[in-house]
PDB file of the backbone (N, CA, C, O) and the ligand in Angstrom, with CONECT records:
HET     ZN  A 101       1
ATOM      1  N   MET A   1     -22.935  -8.477 -49.354  1.00  0.00           N
ATOM      2  CA  MET A   1     -21.583  -8.022 -49.664  1.00  0.00           C
ATOM      3  C   MET A   1     -20.647  -8.201 -48.478  1.00  0.00           C
ATOM      4  O   MET A   1     -21.051  -8.415 -47.335  1.00  0.00           O
ATOM      5  N   GLY A   2     -19.446  -8.105 -48.808  1.00  0.00           N
ATOM      6  CA  GLY A   2     -18.478  -8.198 -47.727  1.00  0.00           C
ATOM      7  C   GLY A   2     -17.816  -9.552 -47.680  1.00  0.00           C
ATOM      8  O   GLY A   2     -18.365 -10.577 -48.084  1.00  0.00           O
ATOM      9  N   ARG A   3     -16.726  -9.502 -47.215  1.00  0.00           N
ATOM     10  CA  ARG A   3     -15.987 -10.755 -47.137  1.00  0.00           C
ATOM     11  C   ARG A   3     -16.188 -11.395 -45.767  1.00  0.00           C
ATOM     12  O   ARG A   3     -16.307 -10.754 -44.723  1.00  0.00           O
ATOM     13  N   ARG A   4     -16.212 -12.614 -45.867  1.00  0.00           N
ATOM     14  CA  ARG A   4     -16.348 -13.328 -44.611  1.00  0.00           C
ATOM     15  C   ARG A   4     -14.989 -13.611 -44.021  1.00  0.00           C
ATOM     16  O   ARG A   4     -14.046 -14.074 -44.663  1.00  0.00           O
ATOM     17  N   ARG A   5     -14.972 -13.315 -42.830  1.00  0.00           N
ATOM     18  CA  ARG A   5     -13.702 -13.604 -42.161  1.00  0.00           C
ATOM     19  C   ARG A   5     -13.886 -14.804 -41.268  1.00  0.00           C
ATOM     20  O   ARG A   5     -14.810 -14.885 -40.458  1.00  0.00           O
ATOM     21  N   ARG A   6     -13.046 -15.657 -41.433  1.00  0.00           N
ATOM     22  CA  ARG A   6     -13.108 -16.818 -40.548  1.00  0.00           C
ATOM     23  C   ARG A   6     -12.418 -16.483 -39.249  1.00  0.00           C
ATOM     24  O   ARG A   6     -11.268 -16.047 -39.182  1.00  0.00           O
ATOM     25  N   LYS A   7     -13.179 -16.711 -38.264  1.00  0.00           N
ATOM     26  CA  LYS A   7     -12.545 -16.509 -36.972  1.00  0.00           C
ATOM     27  C   LYS A   7     -11.901 -17.802 -36.526  1.00  0.00           C
ATOM     28  O   LYS A   7     -12.531 -18.857 -36.452  1.00  0.00           O
ATOM     29  N   ILE A   8     -10.696 -17.683 -36.251  1.00  0.00           N
ATOM     30  CA  ILE A   8     -10.021 -18.884 -35.775  1.00  0.00           C
ATOM     31  C   ILE A   8      -9.979 -18.845 -34.257  1.00  0.00           C
ATOM     32  O   ILE A   8      -9.291 -18.036 -33.634  1.00  0.00           O
ATOM     33  N   ILE A   9     -10.730 -19.735 -33.718  1.00  0.00           N
ATOM     34  CA  ILE A   9     -10.715 -19.815 -32.270  1.00  0.00           C
ATOM     35  C   ILE A   9      -9.749 -20.912 -31.865  1.00  0.00           C
ATOM     36  O   ILE A   9      -9.938 -22.101 -32.122  1.00  0.00           O
ATOM     37  N   ARG A  10      -8.764 -20.458 -31.252  1.00  0.00           N
ATOM     38  CA  ARG A  10      -7.751 -21.428 -30.911  1.00  0.00           C
ATOM     39  C   ARG A  10      -7.893 -21.827 -29.447  1.00  0.00           C
ATOM     40  O   ARG A  10      -7.886 -21.001 -28.534  1.00  0.00           O
ATOM     41  N   LYS A  11      -8.015 -23.069 -29.286  1.00  0.00           N
ATOM     42  CA  LYS A  11      -8.085 -23.543 -27.905  1.00  0.00           C
ATOM     43  C   LYS A  11      -6.726 -24.071 -27.509  1.00  0.00           C
ATOM     44  O   LYS A  11      -6.166 -24.963 -28.146  1.00  0.00           O
ATOM     45  N   THR A  12      -6.237 -23.520 -26.485  1.00  0.00           N
ATOM     46  CA  THR A  12      -4.960 -24.037 -26.015  1.00  0.00           C
ATOM     47  C   THR A  12      -5.223 -25.037 -24.903  1.00  0.00           C
ATOM     48  O   THR A  12      -5.662 -24.684 -23.808  1.00  0.00           O
ATOM     49  N   PRO A  13      -4.951 -26.251 -25.206  1.00  0.00           N
ATOM     50  CA  PRO A  13      -5.176 -27.260 -24.163  1.00  0.00           C
ATOM     51  C   PRO A  13      -4.157 -27.096 -23.038  1.00  0.00           C
ATOM     52  O   PRO A  13      -2.943 -27.188 -23.220  1.00  0.00           O
ATOM     53  N   LYS A  14      -4.721 -26.852 -21.893  1.00  0.00           N
ATOM     54  CA  LYS A  14      -3.816 -26.691 -20.752  1.00  0.00           C
ATOM     55  C   LYS A  14      -3.701 -28.011 -20.019  1.00  0.00           C
ATOM     56  O   LYS A  14      -4.688 -28.731 -19.868  1.00  0.00           O
ATOM     57  N   PRO A  15      -2.552 -28.317 -19.582  1.00  0.00           N
ATOM     58  CA  PRO A  15      -2.434 -29.519 -18.745  1.00  0.00           C
ATOM     59  C   PRO A  15      -3.145 -29.259 -17.435  1.00  0.00           C
ATOM     60  O   PRO A  15      -3.168 -28.129 -16.947  1.00  0.00           O
ATOM     61  N   PRO A  16      -3.721 -30.296 -16.869  1.00  0.00           N
ATOM     62  CA  PRO A  16      -4.420 -30.088 -15.601  1.00  0.00           C
ATOM     63  C   PRO A  16      -3.438 -29.591 -14.552  1.00  0.00           C
ATOM     64  O   PRO A  16      -2.311 -30.078 -14.456  1.00  0.00           O
ATOM     65  N   PRO A  17      -3.873 -28.632 -13.781  1.00  0.00           N
ATOM     66  CA  PRO A  17      -2.962 -28.081 -12.778  1.00  0.00           C
ATOM     67  C   PRO A  17      -2.650 -29.116 -11.708  1.00  0.00           C
ATOM     68  O   PRO A  17      -3.487 -29.945 -11.349  1.00  0.00           O
ATOM     69  N   SER A  18      -1.467 -29.047 -11.228  1.00  0.00           N
ATOM     70  CA  SER A  18      -1.100 -29.999 -10.180  1.00  0.00           C
ATOM     71  C   SER A  18      -0.989 -29.306  -8.828  1.00  0.00           C
ATOM     72  O   SER A  18      -0.896 -29.953  -7.784  1.00  0.00           O
ATOM     73  N   VAL A  19      -1.001 -27.985  -8.870  1.00  0.00           N
ATOM     74  CA  VAL A  19      -0.947 -27.241  -7.619  1.00  0.00           C
ATOM     75  C   VAL A  19      -2.158 -26.320  -7.577  1.00  0.00           C
ATOM     76  O   VAL A  19      -2.453 -25.619  -8.544  1.00  0.00           O
ATOM     77  N   PHE A  20      -2.855 -26.331  -6.444  1.00  0.00           N
ATOM     78  CA  PHE A  20      -4.123 -25.627  -6.350  1.00  0.00           C
ATOM     79  C   PHE A  20      -4.078 -24.539  -5.299  1.00  0.00           C
ATOM     80  O   PHE A  20      -3.161 -24.462  -4.481  1.00  0.00           O
ATOM     81  N   ILE A  21      -5.096 -23.705  -5.348  1.00  0.00           N
ATOM     82  CA  ILE A  21      -5.201 -22.618  -4.382  1.00  0.00           C
ATOM     83  C   ILE A  21      -5.792 -23.156  -3.077  1.00  0.00           C
ATOM     84  O   ILE A  21      -6.750 -23.928  -3.085  1.00  0.00           O
ATOM     85  N   CYS A  22      -5.219 -22.746  -1.992  1.00  0.00           N
ATOM     86  CA  CYS A  22      -5.713 -23.165  -0.691  1.00  0.00           C
ATOM     87  C   CYS A  22      -6.823 -22.225  -0.237  1.00  0.00           C
ATOM     88  O   CYS A  22      -6.630 -21.009  -0.209  1.00  0.00           O
ATOM     89  N   PRO A  23      -7.991 -22.778   0.119  1.00  0.00           N
ATOM     90  CA  PRO A  23      -9.109 -21.917   0.538  1.00  0.00           C
ATOM     91  C   PRO A  23      -8.867 -21.289   1.911  1.00  0.00           C
ATOM     92  O   PRO A  23      -9.532 -20.323   2.282  1.00  0.00           O
ATOM     93  N   LEU A  24      -7.945 -21.823   2.636  1.00  0.00           N
ATOM     94  CA  LEU A  24      -7.720 -21.327   3.990  1.00  0.00           C
ATOM     95  C   LEU A  24      -6.685 -20.221   4.044  1.00  0.00           C
ATOM     96  O   LEU A  24      -6.875 -19.227   4.745  1.00  0.00           O
ATOM     97  N   CYS A  25      -5.595 -20.380   3.315  1.00  0.00           N
ATOM     98  CA  CYS A  25      -4.549 -19.363   3.379  1.00  0.00           C
ATOM     99  C   CYS A  25      -4.381 -18.620   2.068  1.00  0.00           C
ATOM    100  O   CYS A  25      -3.674 -17.614   2.010  1.00  0.00           O
ATOM    101  N   GLY A  26      -5.021 -19.103   1.017  1.00  0.00           N
ATOM    102  CA  GLY A  26      -4.984 -18.382  -0.250  1.00  0.00           C
ATOM    103  C   GLY A  26      -3.741 -18.611  -1.081  1.00  0.00           C
ATOM    104  O   GLY A  26      -3.604 -18.042  -2.164  1.00  0.00           O
ATOM    105  N   ALA A  27      -2.848 -19.425  -0.595  1.00  0.00           N
ATOM    106  CA  ALA A  27      -1.624 -19.673  -1.343  1.00  0.00           C
ATOM    107  C   ALA A  27      -1.847 -20.767  -2.385  1.00  0.00           C
ATOM    108  O   ALA A  27      -2.647 -21.683  -2.197  1.00  0.00           O
ATOM    109  N   GLN A  28      -1.128 -20.641  -3.466  1.00  0.00           N
ATOM    110  CA  GLN A  28      -1.210 -21.703  -4.459  1.00  0.00           C
ATOM    111  C   GLN A  28      -0.161 -22.742  -4.096  1.00  0.00           C
ATOM    112  O   GLN A  28       0.940 -22.770  -4.645  1.00  0.00           O
ATOM    113  N   ALA A  29      -0.535 -23.576  -3.172  1.00  0.00           N
ATOM    114  CA  ALA A  29       0.457 -24.487  -2.597  1.00  0.00           C
ATOM    115  C   ALA A  29      -0.153 -25.830  -2.244  1.00  0.00           C
ATOM    116  O   ALA A  29       0.432 -26.602  -1.485  1.00  0.00           O
ATOM    117  N   VAL A  30      -1.318 -26.109  -2.788  1.00  0.00           N
ATOM    118  CA  VAL A  30      -2.008 -27.347  -2.442  1.00  0.00           C
ATOM    119  C   VAL A  30      -1.667 -28.422  -3.467  1.00  0.00           C
ATOM    120  O   VAL A  30      -1.854 -28.239  -4.670  1.00  0.00           O
ATOM    121  N   SER A  31      -1.174 -29.520  -2.974  1.00  0.00           N
ATOM    122  CA  SER A  31      -0.838 -30.593  -3.898  1.00  0.00           C
ATOM    123  C   SER A  31      -1.571 -31.874  -3.528  1.00  0.00           C
ATOM    124  O   SER A  31      -1.898 -32.122  -2.368  1.00  0.00           O
ATOM    125  N   VAL A  32      -1.812 -32.662  -4.540  1.00  0.00           N
ATOM    126  CA  VAL A  32      -2.533 -33.924  -4.351  1.00  0.00           C
ATOM    127  C   VAL A  32      -1.541 -35.064  -4.505  1.00  0.00           C
ATOM    128  O   VAL A  32      -0.819 -35.157  -5.497  1.00  0.00           O
ATOM    129  N   THR A  33      -1.525 -35.914  -3.518  1.00  0.00           N
ATOM    130  CA  THR A  33      -0.635 -37.067  -3.589  1.00  0.00           C
ATOM    131  C   THR A  33      -1.472 -38.328  -3.624  1.00  0.00           C
ATOM    132  O   THR A  33      -2.244 -38.607  -2.706  1.00  0.00           O
ATOM    133  N   HIS A  34      -1.315 -39.059  -4.658  1.00  0.00           N
ATOM    134  CA  HIS A  34      -2.069 -40.303  -4.753  1.00  0.00           C
ATOM    135  C   HIS A  34      -1.138 -41.441  -5.112  1.00  0.00           C
ATOM    136  O   HIS A  34      -0.516 -41.446  -6.174  1.00  0.00           O
ATOM    137  N   GLU A  35      -1.053 -42.390  -4.225  1.00  0.00           N
ATOM    138  CA  GLU A  35      -0.234 -43.567  -4.498  1.00  0.00           C
ATOM    139  C   GLU A  35      -1.004 -44.472  -5.454  1.00  0.00           C
ATOM    140  O   GLU A  35      -2.223 -44.599  -5.349  1.00  0.00           O
ATOM    141  N   PRO A  36      -0.305 -45.086  -6.368  1.00  0.00           N
ATOM    142  CA  PRO A  36      -0.981 -46.044  -7.247  1.00  0.00           C
ATOM    143  C   PRO A  36      -1.651 -47.137  -6.424  1.00  0.00           C
ATOM    144  O   PRO A  36      -1.081 -47.660  -5.467  1.00  0.00           O
ATOM    145  N   GLU A  37      -2.847 -47.459  -6.812  1.00  0.00           N
ATOM    146  CA  GLU A  37      -3.637 -48.505  -6.152  1.00  0.00           C
ATOM    147  C   GLU A  37      -4.177 -48.115  -4.793  1.00  0.00           C
ATOM    148  O   GLU A  37      -4.902 -48.900  -4.181  1.00  0.00           O
ATOM    149  N   ALA A  38      -3.855 -46.952  -4.305  1.00  0.00           N
ATOM    150  CA  ALA A  38      -4.399 -46.528  -3.021  1.00  0.00           C
ATOM    151  C   ALA A  38      -5.827 -46.043  -3.219  1.00  0.00           C
ATOM    152  O   ALA A  38      -6.180 -45.511  -4.272  1.00  0.00           O
ATOM    153  N   GLU A  39      -6.644 -46.238  -2.183  1.00  0.00           N
ATOM    154  CA  GLU A  39      -8.041 -45.816  -2.298  1.00  0.00           C
ATOM    155  C   GLU A  39      -8.255 -44.418  -1.761  1.00  0.00           C
ATOM    156  O   GLU A  39      -9.356 -43.871  -1.818  1.00  0.00           O
ATOM    157  N   VAL A  40      -7.202 -43.862  -1.249  1.00  0.00           N
ATOM    158  CA  VAL A  40      -7.294 -42.501  -0.758  1.00  0.00           C
ATOM    159  C   VAL A  40      -6.155 -41.674  -1.341  1.00  0.00           C
ATOM    160  O   VAL A  40      -5.105 -42.191  -1.724  1.00  0.00           O
ATOM    161  N   ALA A  41      -6.402 -40.398  -1.391  1.00  0.00           N
ATOM    162  CA  ALA A  41      -5.354 -39.476  -1.806  1.00  0.00           C
ATOM    163  C   ALA A  41      -5.141 -38.490  -0.672  1.00  0.00           C
ATOM    164  O   ALA A  41      -6.074 -38.151   0.055  1.00  0.00           O
ATOM    165  N   THR A  42      -3.938 -38.046  -0.532  1.00  0.00           N
ATOM    166  CA  THR A  42      -3.655 -37.054   0.490  1.00  0.00           C
ATOM    167  C   THR A  42      -3.490 -35.702  -0.193  1.00  0.00           C
ATOM    168  O   THR A  42      -2.707 -35.532  -1.128  1.00  0.00           O
ATOM    169  N   VAL A  43      -4.254 -34.763   0.311  1.00  0.00           N
ATOM    170  CA  VAL A  43      -4.191 -33.418  -0.247  1.00  0.00           C
ATOM    171  C   VAL A  43      -3.685 -32.511   0.855  1.00  0.00           C
ATOM    172  O   VAL A  43      -4.222 -32.513   1.962  1.00  0.00           O
ATOM    173  N   SER A  44      -2.679 -31.755   0.565  1.00  0.00           N
ATOM    174  CA  SER A  44      -2.136 -30.900   1.607  1.00  0.00           C
ATOM    175  C   SER A  44      -1.613 -29.591   1.061  1.00  0.00           C
ATOM    176  O   SER A  44      -1.190 -29.485  -0.090  1.00  0.00           O
ATOM    177  N   CYS A  45      -1.658 -28.602   1.930  1.00  0.00           N
ATOM    178  CA  CYS A  45      -1.175 -27.273   1.579  1.00  0.00           C
ATOM    179  C   CYS A  45       0.226 -27.111   2.159  1.00  0.00           C
ATOM    180  O   CYS A  45       0.452 -27.320   3.351  1.00  0.00           O
ATOM    181  N   ALA A  46       1.139 -26.741   1.308  1.00  0.00           N
ATOM    182  CA  ALA A  46       2.521 -26.598   1.763  1.00  0.00           C
ATOM    183  C   ALA A  46       2.701 -25.317   2.562  1.00  0.00           C
ATOM    184  O   ALA A  46       3.711 -25.149   3.246  1.00  0.00           O
ATOM    185  N   ASN A  47       1.751 -24.431   2.483  1.00  0.00           N
ATOM    186  CA  ASN A  47       1.896 -23.146   3.173  1.00  0.00           C
ATOM    187  C   ASN A  47       1.362 -23.192   4.595  1.00  0.00           C
ATOM    188  O   ASN A  47       2.090 -22.895   5.542  1.00  0.00           O
ATOM    189  N   CYS A  48       0.082 -23.568   4.752  1.00  0.00           N
ATOM    190  CA  CYS A  48      -0.487 -23.563   6.103  1.00  0.00           C
ATOM    191  C   CYS A  48      -0.576 -24.966   6.687  1.00  0.00           C
ATOM    192  O   CYS A  48      -1.058 -25.160   7.803  1.00  0.00           O
ATOM    193  N   LYS A  49      -0.107 -25.933   5.920  1.00  0.00           N
ATOM    194  CA  LYS A  49       0.025 -27.315   6.406  1.00  0.00           C
ATOM    195  C   LYS A  49      -1.294 -28.031   6.652  1.00  0.00           C
ATOM    196  O   LYS A  49      -1.306 -29.110   7.245  1.00  0.00           O
ATOM    197  N   VAL A  50      -2.385 -27.463   6.215  1.00  0.00           N
ATOM    198  CA  VAL A  50      -3.633 -28.195   6.367  1.00  0.00           C
ATOM    199  C   VAL A  50      -3.630 -29.358   5.377  1.00  0.00           C
ATOM    200  O   VAL A  50      -3.282 -29.206   4.206  1.00  0.00           O
ATOM    201  N   SER A  51      -4.027 -30.517   5.883  1.00  0.00           N
ATOM    202  CA  SER A  51      -4.048 -31.649   4.974  1.00  0.00           C
ATOM    203  C   SER A  51      -5.164 -32.597   5.369  1.00  0.00           C
ATOM    204  O   SER A  51      -5.586 -32.641   6.524  1.00  0.00           O
ATOM    205  N   ALA A  52      -5.623 -33.337   4.408  1.00  0.00           N
ATOM    206  CA  ALA A  52      -6.685 -34.291   4.674  1.00  0.00           C
ATOM    207  C   ALA A  52      -6.611 -35.394   3.632  1.00  0.00           C
ATOM    208  O   ALA A  52      -6.085 -35.219   2.533  1.00  0.00           O
ATOM    209  N   GLN A  53      -7.154 -36.524   4.018  1.00  0.00           N
ATOM    210  CA  GLN A  53      -7.229 -37.618   3.070  1.00  0.00           C
ATOM    211  C   GLN A  53      -8.623 -37.662   2.472  1.00  0.00           C
ATOM    212  O   GLN A  53      -9.624 -37.495   3.169  1.00  0.00           O
ATOM    213  N   VAL A  54      -8.667 -37.883   1.199  1.00  0.00           N
ATOM    214  CA  VAL A  54      -9.964 -37.989   0.535  1.00  0.00           C
ATOM    215  C   VAL A  54     -10.028 -39.317  -0.207  1.00  0.00           C
ATOM    216  O   VAL A  54      -9.015 -39.905  -0.586  1.00  0.00           O
ATOM    217  N   LYS A  55     -11.247 -39.754  -0.393  1.00  0.00           N
ATOM    218  CA  LYS A  55     -11.455 -40.996  -1.136  1.00  0.00           C
ATOM    219  C   LYS A  55     -11.039 -40.774  -2.582  1.00  0.00           C
ATOM    220  O   LYS A  55     -11.300 -39.727  -3.175  1.00  0.00           O
ATOM    221  N   TRP A  56     -10.401 -41.764  -3.115  1.00  0.00           N
ATOM    222  CA  TRP A  56      -9.960 -41.675  -4.498  1.00  0.00           C
ATOM    223  C   TRP A  56     -10.668 -42.742  -5.316  1.00  0.00           C
ATOM    224  O   TRP A  56     -10.554 -43.937  -5.042  1.00  0.00           O
ATOM    225  N   TYR A  57     -11.391 -42.294  -6.313  1.00  0.00           N
ATOM    226  CA  TYR A  57     -12.049 -43.236  -7.214  1.00  0.00           C
ATOM    227  C   TYR A  57     -11.224 -43.360  -8.484  1.00  0.00           C
ATOM    228  O   TYR A  57     -10.503 -42.437  -8.864  1.00  0.00           O
ATOM    229  N   PRO A  58     -11.338 -44.509  -9.135  1.00  0.00           N
ATOM    230  CA  PRO A  58     -10.500 -44.731 -10.325  1.00  0.00           C
ATOM    231  C   PRO A  58     -10.638 -43.637 -11.378  1.00  0.00           C
ATOM    232  O   PRO A  58      -9.690 -43.335 -12.103  1.00  0.00           O
ATOM    233  N   ALA A  59     -11.810 -43.056 -11.450  1.00  0.00           N
ATOM    234  CA  ALA A  59     -12.010 -42.032 -12.476  1.00  0.00           C
ATOM    235  C   ALA A  59     -11.543 -40.651 -12.032  1.00  0.00           C
ATOM    236  O   ALA A  59     -11.625 -39.680 -12.784  1.00  0.00           O
ATOM    237  N   TYR A  60     -11.065 -40.585 -10.831  1.00  0.00           N
ATOM    238  CA  TYR A  60     -10.697 -39.280 -10.291  1.00  0.00           C
ATOM    239  C   TYR A  60      -9.444 -38.700 -10.933  1.00  0.00           C
ATOM    240  O   TYR A  60      -8.550 -39.403 -11.406  1.00  0.00           O
ATOM    241  N   THR A  61      -9.439 -37.391 -10.916  1.00  0.00           N
ATOM    242  CA  THR A  61      -8.228 -36.683 -11.288  1.00  0.00           C
ATOM    243  C   THR A  61      -7.834 -35.841 -10.081  1.00  0.00           C
ATOM    244  O   THR A  61      -8.549 -35.796  -9.080  1.00  0.00           O
ATOM    245  N   ASN A  62      -6.715 -35.192 -10.185  1.00  0.00           N
ATOM    246  CA  ASN A  62      -6.276 -34.334  -9.092  1.00  0.00           C
ATOM    247  C   ASN A  62      -7.308 -33.269  -8.762  1.00  0.00           C
ATOM    248  O   ASN A  62      -7.485 -32.896  -7.603  1.00  0.00           O
ATOM    249  N   VAL A  63      -7.978 -32.790  -9.779  1.00  0.00           N
ATOM    250  CA  VAL A  63      -8.967 -31.743  -9.566  1.00  0.00           C
ATOM    251  C   VAL A  63     -10.128 -32.254  -8.719  1.00  0.00           C
ATOM    252  O   VAL A  63     -10.636 -31.541  -7.854  1.00  0.00           O
ATOM    253  N   ASP A  64     -10.540 -33.485  -8.971  1.00  0.00           N
ATOM    254  CA  ASP A  64     -11.633 -34.065  -8.193  1.00  0.00           C
ATOM    255  C   ASP A  64     -11.236 -34.236  -6.732  1.00  0.00           C
ATOM    256  O   ASP A  64     -12.005 -33.932  -5.820  1.00  0.00           O
ATOM    257  N   ALA A  65     -10.038 -34.720  -6.537  1.00  0.00           N
ATOM    258  CA  ALA A  65      -9.566 -34.904  -5.168  1.00  0.00           C
ATOM    259  C   ALA A  65      -9.462 -33.555  -4.469  1.00  0.00           C
ATOM    260  O   ALA A  65      -9.781 -33.423  -3.287  1.00  0.00           O
ATOM    261  N   TYR A  66      -9.022 -32.585  -5.203  1.00  0.00           N
ATOM    262  CA  TYR A  66      -8.902 -31.251  -4.627  1.00  0.00           C
ATOM    263  C   TYR A  66     -10.264 -30.700  -4.220  1.00  0.00           C
ATOM    264  O   TYR A  66     -10.394 -30.086  -3.162  1.00  0.00           O
ATOM    265  N   SER A  67     -11.272 -30.916  -5.051  1.00  0.00           N
ATOM    266  CA  SER A  67     -12.584 -30.359  -4.712  1.00  0.00           C
ATOM    267  C   SER A  67     -13.199 -31.077  -3.517  1.00  0.00           C
ATOM    268  O   SER A  67     -13.916 -30.465  -2.725  1.00  0.00           O
ATOM    269  N   GLU A  68     -12.921 -32.373  -3.385  1.00  0.00           N
ATOM    270  CA  GLU A  68     -13.358 -33.103  -2.191  1.00  0.00           C
ATOM    271  C   GLU A  68     -12.684 -32.506  -0.957  1.00  0.00           C
ATOM    272  O   GLU A  68     -13.314 -32.243   0.067  1.00  0.00           O
ATOM    273  N   TRP A  69     -11.417 -32.313  -1.099  1.00  0.00           N
ATOM    274  CA  TRP A  69     -10.620 -31.786  -0.002  1.00  0.00           C
ATOM    275  C   TRP A  69     -11.097 -30.377   0.371  1.00  0.00           C
ATOM    276  O   TRP A  69     -11.180 -30.008   1.543  1.00  0.00           O
ATOM    277  N   TYR A  70     -11.397 -29.628  -0.651  1.00  0.00           N
ATOM    278  CA  TYR A  70     -11.864 -28.253  -0.449  1.00  0.00           C
ATOM    279  C   TYR A  70     -13.094 -28.244   0.451  1.00  0.00           C
ATOM    280  O   TYR A  70     -13.196 -27.444   1.382  1.00  0.00           O
ATOM    281  N   ASP A  71     -14.026 -29.152   0.155  1.00  0.00           N
ATOM    282  CA  ASP A  71     -15.235 -29.260   0.970  1.00  0.00           C
ATOM    283  C   ASP A  71     -14.897 -29.600   2.416  1.00  0.00           C
ATOM    284  O   ASP A  71     -15.467 -29.045   3.355  1.00  0.00           O
ATOM    285  N   ILE A  72     -13.963 -30.518   2.570  1.00  0.00           N
ATOM    286  CA  ILE A  72     -13.609 -30.954   3.919  1.00  0.00           C
ATOM    287  C   ILE A  72     -13.003 -29.814   4.723  1.00  0.00           C
ATOM    288  O   ILE A  72     -13.404 -29.561   5.859  1.00  0.00           O
ATOM    289  N   VAL A  73     -12.053 -29.143   4.136  1.00  0.00           N
ATOM    290  CA  VAL A  73     -11.347 -28.128   4.916  1.00  0.00           C
ATOM    291  C   VAL A  73     -12.167 -26.851   5.100  1.00  0.00           C
ATOM    292  O   VAL A  73     -11.934 -26.093   6.042  1.00  0.00           O
ATOM    293  N   THR A  74     -13.109 -26.616   4.219  1.00  0.00           N
ATOM    294  CA  THR A  74     -13.909 -25.410   4.397  1.00  0.00           C
ATOM    295  C   THR A  74     -15.105 -25.654   5.310  1.00  0.00           C
ATOM    296  O   THR A  74     -15.603 -24.725   5.946  1.00  0.00           O
ATOM    297  N   LYS A  75     -15.562 -26.893   5.374  1.00  0.00           N
ATOM    298  CA  LYS A  75     -16.707 -27.196   6.233  1.00  0.00           C
ATOM    299  C   LYS A  75     -16.299 -27.744   7.582  1.00  0.00           C
ATOM    300  O   LYS A  75     -17.113 -27.838   8.500  1.00  0.00           O
ATOM    301  N   GLY A  76     -15.054 -28.098   7.692  1.00  0.00           N
ATOM    302  CA  GLY A  76     -14.621 -28.773   8.901  1.00  0.00           C
ATOM    303  C   GLY A  76     -14.834 -30.255   8.723  1.00  0.00           C
ATOM    304  O   GLY A  76     -15.423 -30.685   7.731  1.00  0.00           O
ATOM    305  N   THR A  77     -14.372 -31.027   9.651  1.00  0.00           N
ATOM    306  CA  THR A  77     -14.510 -32.469   9.519  1.00  0.00           C
ATOM    307  C   THR A  77     -15.829 -32.923  10.129  1.00  0.00           C
ATOM    308  O   THR A  77     -16.046 -32.762  11.329  1.00  0.00           O
ATOM    309  N   PRO A  78     -16.700 -33.483   9.319  1.00  0.00           N
ATOM    310  CA  PRO A  78     -18.002 -33.928   9.825  1.00  0.00           C
ATOM    311  C   PRO A  78     -17.859 -35.024  10.871  1.00  0.00           C
ATOM    312  O   PRO A  78     -18.699 -35.148  11.762  1.00  0.00           O
ATOM    313  N   GLU A  79     -16.807 -35.812  10.766  1.00  0.00           N
ATOM    314  CA  GLU A  79     -16.632 -36.915  11.715  1.00  0.00           C
ATOM    315  C   GLU A  79     -16.336 -36.382  13.110  1.00  0.00           C
ATOM    316  O   GLU A  79     -16.553 -37.067  14.109  1.00  0.00           O
ATOM    317  N   ALA A  80     -15.848 -35.179  13.162  1.00  0.00           N
ATOM    318  CA  ALA A  80     -15.465 -34.615  14.457  1.00  0.00           C
ATOM    319  C   ALA A  80     -16.696 -34.171  15.248  1.00  0.00           C
ATOM    320  O   ALA A  80     -16.619 -33.941  16.455  1.00  0.00           O
ATOM    321  N   GLU A  81     -17.812 -34.057  14.568  1.00  0.00           N
ATOM    322  CA  GLU A  81     -19.023 -33.626  15.264  1.00  0.00           C
ATOM    323  C   GLU A  81     -19.619 -34.777  16.041  1.00  0.00           C
ATOM    324  O   GLU A  81     -19.971 -35.816  15.483  1.00  0.00           O
ATOM    325  N   THR A  82     -19.721 -34.572  17.326  1.00  0.00           N
ATOM    326  CA  THR A  82     -20.294 -35.645  18.147  1.00  0.00           C
ATOM    327  C   THR A  82     -21.364 -35.062  19.058  1.00  0.00           C
ATOM    328  O   THR A  82     -21.453 -33.852  19.264  1.00  0.00           O
ATOM    329  N   GLY A  83     -22.163 -35.958  19.588  1.00  0.00           N
ATOM    330  CA  GLY A  83     -23.196 -35.529  20.535  1.00  0.00           C
ATOM    331  C   GLY A  83     -24.321 -34.724  19.888  1.00  0.00           C
ATOM    332  O   GLY A  83     -24.947 -33.878  20.527  1.00  0.00           O
ATOM    333  N   GLU A  84     -24.560 -34.999  18.630  1.00  0.00           N
ATOM    334  CA  GLU A  84     -25.627 -34.249  17.973  1.00  0.00           C
ATOM    335  C   GLU A  84     -26.523 -35.196  17.188  1.00  0.00           C
ATOM    336  O   GLU A  84     -26.696 -35.056  15.977  1.00  0.00           O
ATOM    337  N   SER A  85     -27.086 -36.161  17.903  1.00  0.00           N
ATOM    338  CA  SER A  85     -27.864 -37.149  17.184  1.00  0.00           C
ATOM    339  C   SER A  85     -29.315 -37.143  17.588  1.00  0.00           C
ATOM    340  O   SER A  85     -30.105 -37.929  17.063  1.00  0.00           O
TER     341      SER A  85
HETATM  342 ZN    ZN A 101      -3.012 -23.217   2.979  1.00  0.00          ZN2+
END
C-alpha cells in the first residue's frame, strides 16, 4: 500500500570555478591563466601574490592546473632543493 513518490533529484550543473581558494592565505583569489597553445599555465593568488607555473596538458582544466599548483605551493619548490643527492 501507499503511494510511491518519485523523488526528483535535481542536479544543478555548476560551471567550473575560475577562482580558487589559496592554501597559503585562505583567500578565494587564485586564478589560472593559460595562454592558448602554451604548455604552461600560470596560477597566482591575487591576495598573497604567490604564483607558480605549472605544466598544462591539452586535457587539463583550470581545476587540474590549480591542483598541480596547490602541490607546488604547499610542498615548496622541489627544484630549489639542492645538495641532497
Ligand atoms: Zn594567497
